[in-house]
N, C-alpha and C positions, 0 to 999 in steps of 0.2 A: 413451476416458476420458483426462482430463488430471489429473495429480497435482501439487498445489501445496504447497510447504513454505515457510512464512515463518520468518524469523529476525531477530535484531538488536534485539529489544525489551529493555527493562530499566527500571531506576530512574534518573532523572536529575533534577537540580535545575532549577528554572525558569531560563530563559535558556540552558540547555545544548542539546546536539545529540545526535541519534541517527541512525543510518542503518539502515533496514530493508531486508531483501532477501526476494525470493520466487523460488524455483527451480521451474521447470515441467518436468515430464517426462511421458512417455507419448505420446499422439497429438496432439502440438502441431502445429498447421497454420499455415502462413504466412498473414498477414492478420488475425490475432487482435488484439483490444484487451485490454489489461491494466489493471486498475482496483484502486485501494486504497479500502477502506471502513474505518470504525471504529465501534465500539460502546462507548459509555461506560456505566457502571453505571446501570441503571434507565432507559436511553434506547434509542431505536430505532437500528438500524444506519444510518449515514449515509455518503454518498459523500464521498470526500476528493479524489481525483485520478485521472485516467485518461490513458493514452497509447496512441495507435494504433500499428499496426505500422510506419507511416512516420514516427512520432515527433511527431505532433500531440498537444498536451497541453491539459488543462483542469483547473481546480482549484475547489474550493469557496472562497467568498470569505474565510472565516475563516483559511485557510492560505496565501493568496496572498502572495508575497514572503517567506515563511518556509520553505515546503516545496518541494522539487524532485523530480519524478518522472522516472525515466529507465529505459531498458531496453537489454539487450544481446541482440539477436536471435540471434546466433551461439551464445550460451550459454543461451538461453531463461531469462534472468533479468530480474527487475524490481527496481527500487530506489526507496526514498523517503528522500531526505535531509531531515531535519527539523531546522531551526535555530530559535533563539529560542523554545524550547518554553515553553508555558504550562501551568499546572495543568489548564486546561480541555481540553488535548490528551490527558489521561489516558483511555485506552481500550484495548480489544483491537483490533488492526489486522489486517485480513484482505485478502488479495489475491484477485482474481477474474479468471478467464479467460473472455473472451467471443468467440464466433464464431458468426455467424448466430443461431440460437436456442439455442445451447449455452451453459451457464453452469457453471463449476466453481469451487469455493471451497477455499481453504486452511483450516488449523485455527486460524489466528490467532496473533499474538504480542502479549504484554502490554506496554504502555508506561505507566509511572507517572511523572508529573512532580510533584515536591514543591515546595511554595512556600517 
């Protein structure tokens, strides 16, 4: 089992920034991929960004150039630096741990971007 705890969400004005974090504990294994998803009210959960253990990253087009995903393997932490936030970024943000066919989710952190 892997336990994930997100933090850093909050209320911010459009154009502002937030930095989300996700701390992993438990049976964390080298080689995992960490992923940020988000779910806006009334919408399906969507992929935001992912980072492999070696640091390869990918992003959904809507956040490219504004969000940066990073990780600290020594501390088993994941981050999402979100800049130039827009009202459409409002959602609950979740981190996910992936390794082979294992998937673990955090409880989410709320981000609200006011216009």
